[in-house]
Backbone as JSON, one array per atom type, in Angstrom:
{
  "sequence": "MDTSFDPGSGANNVVRDIAISPEGKILIVGDFTTYRDNTCDHLALLYPNGDPDLSFQAWAGADDVIRCCSFDQLGRIVVGGEFFSYQGAYRGHVARLNANGSLDQNFTTDWYLDAAVDAVLPLDDVGGTKVVIGGAFSHCAGAERNGLAELNYDGSF",
  "N": [[130.23, 107.27, 161.16], [126.74, 106.42, 160.25], [126.18, 106.68, 157.31], [123.83, 105.47, 155.7], [121.44, 105.94, 156.86], [119.48, 109.13, 156.92], [117.82, 112.13, 157.93], [116.51, 114.06, 156.83], [115.7, 116.94, 157.07], [114.4, 116.58, 159.21], [112.31, 116.28, 162.79], [110.88, 119.27, 163.58], [111.36, 120.59, 166.17], [112.2, 119.44, 169.61], [112.76, 116.4, 169.58], [112.28, 113.88, 172.39], [112.62, 110.92, 173.16], [113.45, 107.74, 171.66], [112.47, 104.45, 170.67], [112.43, 101.04, 168.98], [110.63, 99.22, 166.57], [109.48, 95.73, 165.75], [109.23, 95.47, 163.55], [111.69, 96.69, 162.73], [111.77, 99.48, 162.57], [111.8, 102.83, 163.6], [110.58, 104.55, 165.96], [110.25, 108.33, 166.98], [109.31, 110.41, 169.69], [107.95, 113.36, 170.94], [108.46, 117.51, 171.78], [107.02, 117.77, 168.48], [106.34, 118.99, 165.69], [106.23, 118.29, 163.61], [107.66, 115.85, 160.54], [110.55, 115.89, 158.66], [109.1, 118.11, 157.3], [105.97, 116.9, 157.27], [103.12, 116.56, 159.19], [103.01, 115.42, 162.01], [101.98, 114.89, 164.57], [104.17, 115.16, 167.47], [104.66, 112.71, 167.02], [106.62, 110.19, 165.02], [106.64, 107.56, 162.91], [109.66, 106.13, 161.43], [111.73, 104.66, 158.98], [114.39, 102.3, 158.82], [116.16, 104.25, 157.11], [115.71, 106.41, 157.88], [114.11, 107.57, 156.33], [110.16, 108.92, 156.59], [107.01, 107.52, 157.32], [104.76, 107.23, 156.21], [102.24, 105.93, 155.98], [101.62, 105.54, 158.52], [99.7, 107.33, 161.11], [100.19, 109.59, 162.53], [99.06, 111.43, 162.4], [97.2, 114.56, 163.75], [97.44, 114.01, 166.27], [98.3, 113.24, 170.07], [98.06, 116.01, 171.59], [99.69, 117.57, 172.82], [103.05, 117.68, 173.99], [104.63, 114.43, 173.51], [106.33, 112.33, 176.35], [107.65, 109.62, 176.69], [107.97, 106.28, 174.84], [107.19, 102.85, 173.84], [107.18, 99.32, 173.13], [105.01, 96.84, 172.9], [104.87, 93.65, 173.5], [102.87, 92.6, 171.43], [103.36, 94.29, 169.17], [101.66, 96.8, 169.86], [101.72, 100.18, 170.39], [103.0, 102.1, 173.76], [102.3, 105.12, 175.35], [103.43, 108.03, 176.62], [103.54, 111.22, 178.27], [102.84, 114.51, 178.51], [100.23, 115.42, 176.77], [96.22, 115.5, 177.07], [95.0, 114.3, 174.52], [94.67, 111.79, 172.17], [93.92, 111.93, 168.92], [91.5, 112.64, 169.31], [90.32, 111.96, 171.55], [90.01, 111.15, 175.48], [92.62, 110.86, 177.5], [94.36, 111.51, 179.06], [97.17, 112.34, 179.59], [98.85, 108.74, 179.39], [98.32, 106.63, 176.36], [97.42, 103.74, 174.62], [98.75, 102.75, 171.08], [97.62, 101.21, 167.93], [99.72, 99.18, 165.98], [99.62, 100.88, 163.44], [99.88, 103.64, 164.52], [96.63, 103.97, 165.17], [94.8, 104.8, 168.12], [93.56, 102.62, 170.23], [91.72, 101.53, 171.52], [90.55, 99.84, 172.99], [92.13, 100.56, 175.12], [91.58, 102.29, 177.94], [91.94, 105.8, 179.38], [90.43, 106.5, 181.76], [90.51, 108.18, 184.23], [92.16, 110.41, 186.47], [95.46, 111.97, 186.77], [97.56, 113.01, 187.68], [99.35, 115.04, 187.42], [102.42, 114.88, 184.68], [103.86, 112.0, 182.45], [106.71, 110.46, 182.14], [107.8, 108.46, 181.85], [107.18, 105.15, 180.71], [106.28, 101.05, 180.67], [105.74, 99.18, 179.04], [104.84, 95.6, 181.11], [104.47, 92.04, 179.89], [102.05, 89.57, 180.0], [101.12, 86.48, 180.97], [98.28, 86.99, 180.57], [98.21, 89.26, 178.97], [98.79, 92.8, 178.32], [100.46, 94.68, 181.34], [101.01, 97.81, 182.09], [103.6, 99.82, 182.92], [103.7, 103.15, 184.64], [105.99, 106.39, 185.18], [106.59, 108.85, 186.76], [106.42, 112.56, 187.03], [103.87, 113.08, 189.21], [101.44, 112.56, 191.9], [99.53, 111.38, 192.39], [96.71, 108.93, 191.0], [93.82, 108.58, 190.0], [92.66, 109.06, 192.39], [94.17, 107.88, 193.5], [97.01, 107.39, 196.22], [100.19, 107.73, 194.75], [102.68, 108.66, 194.05], [104.73, 109.18, 191.92], [104.17, 106.58, 190.73], [102.81, 103.68, 189.17], [100.8, 101.05, 188.62], [99.4, 99.98, 185.42], [96.29, 98.54, 184.59], [94.81, 95.32, 182.03], [93.39, 96.96, 180.07], [94.02, 99.44, 180.64], [92.52, 100.94, 182.68], [93.01, 101.63, 186.54]],
  "CA": [[128.82, 107.91, 161.28], [125.46, 105.4, 159.14], [125.22, 107.6, 156.15], [122.36, 105.24, 154.86], [120.48, 106.87, 157.38], [119.2, 110.51, 156.43], [116.78, 112.54, 158.59], [117.15, 115.3, 155.87], [115.73, 118.56, 157.35], [114.05, 116.24, 160.57], [111.33, 116.69, 163.53], [111.03, 120.73, 163.22], [111.84, 120.39, 167.92], [112.74, 118.75, 170.34], [113.12, 114.38, 170.01], [112.58, 113.11, 173.45], [111.87, 109.42, 172.94], [113.42, 106.41, 170.75], [111.94, 103.39, 170.06], [112.33, 100.02, 168.01], [109.72, 98.73, 166.18], [109.23, 95.09, 166.24], [110.1, 95.46, 162.57], [112.96, 97.46, 162.75], [111.48, 101.1, 162.35], [112.54, 103.94, 164.77], [109.55, 105.61, 166.67], [110.52, 108.8, 167.81], [108.4, 111.33, 169.99], [108.31, 114.63, 171.65], [107.97, 118.26, 170.92], [107.7, 118.63, 166.96], [104.35, 119.3, 165.03], [106.41, 117.87, 161.74], [108.94, 115.07, 160.71], [110.63, 116.11, 156.75], [107.54, 118.62, 156.49], [104.93, 116.11, 157.17], [102.55, 116.89, 159.72], [102.77, 114.14, 162.89], [101.24, 115.21, 166.43], [104.45, 113.91, 168.56], [105.24, 111.52, 167.12], [106.67, 109.64, 163.91], [107.51, 106.1, 162.27], [110.77, 105.63, 160.32], [112.05, 103.35, 158.19], [115.97, 102.47, 158.55], [117.25, 105.27, 156.27], [115.54, 108.47, 158.08], [112.56, 108.08, 155.69], [108.7, 108.84, 157.73], [106.96, 105.7, 157.19], [103.72, 107.86, 155.85], [101.18, 105.33, 156.39], [101.57, 105.11, 160.58], [98.65, 106.81, 161.89], [100.08, 109.93, 163.29], [98.38, 112.94, 161.97], [95.71, 114.21, 164.59], [98.06, 112.71, 167.17], [98.8, 113.89, 170.38], [97.68, 117.15, 171.65], [100.7, 117.63, 173.66], [104.31, 116.73, 174.4], [104.57, 112.66, 174.12], [107.23, 112.47, 176.61], [108.03, 108.18, 176.41], [107.54, 105.46, 174.36], [107.3, 101.51, 174.25], [106.71, 98.72, 172.58], [104.45, 95.79, 173.66], [104.6, 92.12, 172.67], [102.02, 92.3, 170.52], [103.56, 95.78, 168.72], [101.42, 98.05, 170.08], [102.53, 101.03, 170.76], [102.77, 102.93, 174.72], [102.98, 106.68, 174.98], [102.86, 109.19, 178.11], [104.01, 112.76, 177.86], [101.72, 116.0, 178.98], [99.38, 115.45, 176.67], [95.48, 115.09, 177.1], [93.87, 113.56, 174.26], [95.51, 111.21, 171.26], [92.89, 111.39, 168.22], [90.42, 113.71, 169.44], [89.96, 111.04, 173.08], [90.98, 111.52, 175.83], [93.97, 109.32, 177.8], [94.5, 111.77, 180.51], [99.2, 111.79, 179.72], [99.08, 108.3, 178.8], [97.39, 106.16, 176.12], [98.39, 103.33, 173.6], [98.34, 102.48, 170.17], [98.09, 99.63, 167.36], [101.67, 99.63, 165.26], [99.36, 101.98, 162.85], [99.06, 105.54, 164.77], [95.58, 104.71, 165.27], [94.56, 104.96, 168.92], [93.17, 101.55, 170.45], [90.26, 101.68, 171.66], [90.35, 98.87, 173.94], [93.03, 100.54, 176.14], [91.14, 103.76, 177.79], [92.15, 106.4, 180.35], [89.15, 107.4, 182.51], [90.74, 107.97, 185.39], [92.65, 111.35, 186.43], [96.27, 111.49, 186.52], [97.62, 114.76, 188.57], [101.41, 115.36, 186.18], [102.91, 114.35, 182.7], [103.82, 110.82, 182.68], [107.95, 110.82, 181.7], [108.36, 106.94, 181.55], [106.15, 104.37, 180.56], [107.03, 99.92, 180.94], [104.87, 97.19, 179.14], [105.17, 94.17, 180.96], [104.15, 91.25, 179.22], [101.93, 88.76, 181.32], [100.04, 85.73, 180.38], [96.71, 88.09, 180.79], [98.11, 90.33, 178.42], [99.81, 94.12, 178.22], [99.46, 95.71, 181.32], [101.86, 99.42, 182.1], [104.58, 100.52, 184.66], [103.71, 104.45, 184.52], [106.25, 106.8, 186.31], [106.58, 110.5, 186.19], [106.1, 112.88, 188.62], [102.32, 112.52, 189.24], [101.7, 112.13, 192.55], [97.71, 110.34, 192.14], [96.15, 108.57, 190.37], [92.33, 107.38, 189.93], [92.35, 109.91, 193.47], [95.08, 106.95, 195.28], [98.49, 108.35, 196.17], [101.79, 107.04, 194.28], [104.02, 109.33, 193.92], [105.46, 108.8, 190.46], [104.95, 105.2, 190.09], [101.57, 103.25, 189.15], [100.75, 99.97, 187.97], [97.84, 100.04, 184.81], [95.54, 96.92, 183.95], [94.96, 95.11, 180.57], [92.73, 97.93, 179.26], [94.3, 100.75, 181.17], [91.91, 100.88, 184.13], [93.81, 101.89, 186.64]],
  "C": [[127.93, 106.6, 160.23], [125.19, 106.24, 158.17], [124.38, 107.45, 155.44], [121.12, 105.86, 155.53], [120.76, 108.05, 157.26], [118.36, 111.15, 156.65], [116.51, 113.55, 157.71], [116.72, 116.49, 156.67], [114.95, 117.75, 159.19], [113.16, 116.47, 161.29], [111.67, 118.22, 163.77], [110.74, 121.14, 165.58], [111.63, 119.31, 168.43], [112.84, 116.88, 170.02], [113.08, 114.19, 171.68], [112.92, 111.83, 173.9], [112.46, 108.69, 172.08], [113.08, 105.11, 170.79], [112.1, 102.49, 169.18], [111.61, 99.38, 167.93], [110.0, 96.23, 166.27], [110.16, 94.19, 164.29], [111.56, 96.4, 162.52], [112.8, 99.16, 162.95], [111.24, 101.22, 163.66], [110.96, 104.73, 164.69], [110.5, 106.59, 167.23], [109.65, 109.79, 167.79], [109.6, 112.61, 170.92], [107.86, 115.83, 171.56], [107.06, 118.74, 169.34], [106.18, 117.77, 166.67], [105.1, 118.36, 163.15], [107.66, 117.04, 161.8], [109.8, 115.83, 158.78], [109.17, 116.64, 156.26], [106.37, 117.92, 156.22], [104.38, 115.89, 158.55], [102.5, 115.22, 160.92], [103.53, 114.54, 164.33], [102.68, 114.51, 167.5], [104.78, 113.38, 168.51], [105.4, 110.62, 166.03], [107.08, 108.18, 164.11], [108.32, 106.1, 161.02], [111.4, 104.47, 160.03], [113.25, 103.54, 158.88], [117.08, 103.66, 158.43], [116.81, 106.51, 156.95], [114.25, 108.62, 157.53], [111.55, 108.12, 156.79], [108.31, 107.8, 156.62], [105.81, 106.67, 156.9], [102.29, 107.26, 155.89], [100.36, 105.48, 157.7], [100.76, 107.02, 160.74], [98.78, 108.63, 162.53], [100.25, 111.61, 163.35], [97.24, 113.09, 162.71], [96.33, 113.7, 166.05], [97.46, 112.77, 168.37], [98.27, 115.41, 170.78], [98.84, 118.07, 172.25], [101.84, 117.24, 173.09], [103.86, 115.06, 174.55], [106.19, 112.83, 174.49], [108.42, 110.98, 176.53], [107.25, 107.86, 175.27], [108.2, 104.44, 174.13], [106.57, 101.35, 173.33], [106.64, 97.19, 172.9], [105.13, 94.59, 172.69], [103.82, 91.86, 171.49], [102.54, 93.86, 169.39], [103.06, 96.5, 169.04], [102.57, 99.12, 170.65], [101.74, 101.7, 172.37], [103.5, 103.97, 174.7], [102.62, 107.47, 176.18], [103.72, 110.78, 177.91], [102.99, 113.66, 179.26], [100.93, 116.16, 178.02], [97.1, 114.81, 176.89], [94.65, 113.81, 176.66], [94.76, 113.16, 173.31], [94.17, 111.0, 170.09], [91.75, 111.71, 168.44], [89.97, 112.79, 171.34], [91.02, 111.31, 173.61], [91.53, 110.54, 176.85], [94.66, 109.68, 178.9], [96.67, 111.39, 180.03], [99.0, 109.64, 179.76], [98.02, 107.26, 177.73], [98.45, 105.38, 175.05], [97.57, 103.25, 172.62], [98.5, 101.66, 169.35], [99.24, 100.12, 166.89], [101.09, 100.58, 164.39], [99.03, 103.38, 162.87], [97.74, 105.27, 165.16], [95.61, 104.52, 166.92], [93.81, 103.28, 169.14], [92.61, 101.81, 171.34], [89.74, 101.04, 173.11], [91.04, 99.41, 175.49], [92.46, 102.43, 176.62], [91.51, 103.99, 179.06], [91.53, 106.85, 181.17], [89.79, 107.67, 183.63], [91.44, 109.53, 185.58], [94.56, 110.81, 186.88], [96.94, 112.77, 186.87], [99.55, 115.63, 187.65], [101.51, 114.18, 184.87], [103.42, 112.76, 182.75], [105.72, 111.11, 181.59], [108.62, 109.41, 181.84], [107.38, 106.06, 181.52], [107.33, 102.77, 179.88], [105.83, 99.81, 180.68], [105.39, 95.93, 179.53], [104.0, 93.52, 180.71], [104.02, 89.89, 179.51], [101.31, 88.14, 180.59], [98.85, 86.14, 180.09], [96.32, 88.7, 179.58], [99.08, 91.9, 178.98], [99.72, 94.5, 179.46], [100.91, 96.94, 181.66], [101.84, 99.93, 183.19], [104.02, 101.81, 184.0], [104.88, 105.11, 185.61], [106.43, 108.64, 185.85], [106.7, 111.35, 187.73], [104.52, 113.48, 189.45], [102.09, 112.49, 190.57], [100.41, 111.34, 193.35], [97.16, 110.44, 191.49], [95.0, 108.12, 190.69], [92.38, 108.03, 191.41], [93.62, 109.07, 194.32], [96.14, 107.88, 194.68], [99.67, 107.52, 195.66], [102.74, 107.82, 193.66], [105.36, 108.79, 193.38], [105.58, 107.44, 190.05], [103.17, 104.46, 190.55], [101.51, 102.58, 188.11], [99.31, 100.38, 186.82], [97.53, 98.67, 184.92], [95.38, 96.82, 182.51], [94.66, 96.73, 179.58], [92.79, 99.2, 179.47], [93.76, 101.37, 182.37], [93.49, 100.79, 184.95], [93.74, 100.44, 188.39]]
}
């Protein structure tokens, strides 16, 4: 066991996924709304020793559970889950965040997805980063997708 990592009181509910940032910080997502008694709506960024990065804008984050997370080649964060909004903006189960946790306004999901997202995978390409999503959904923006869809660089379908 690495005793240099100490989560202290940790998250107040289930942690569902973990990703490592390009800087070596630890992103956790899940059912929790606090980490070490700090408000963080379903996601938190930690230093390698388990301390929370309090500059990360996780407050007023997702309105419901985040099930999965990943970093793209530019250090942005892609999250998926049961949520409908992030920082007050509709995002329908998938959102892209800036490295500081704020909502990336250049990635919008104004289409309808009929169930939660359980997996996200950024696909780095010469034109930008597309995102493949997986989950229990059967339709994305009215098109039959049966659990798998690819989103364009801007979040459009």
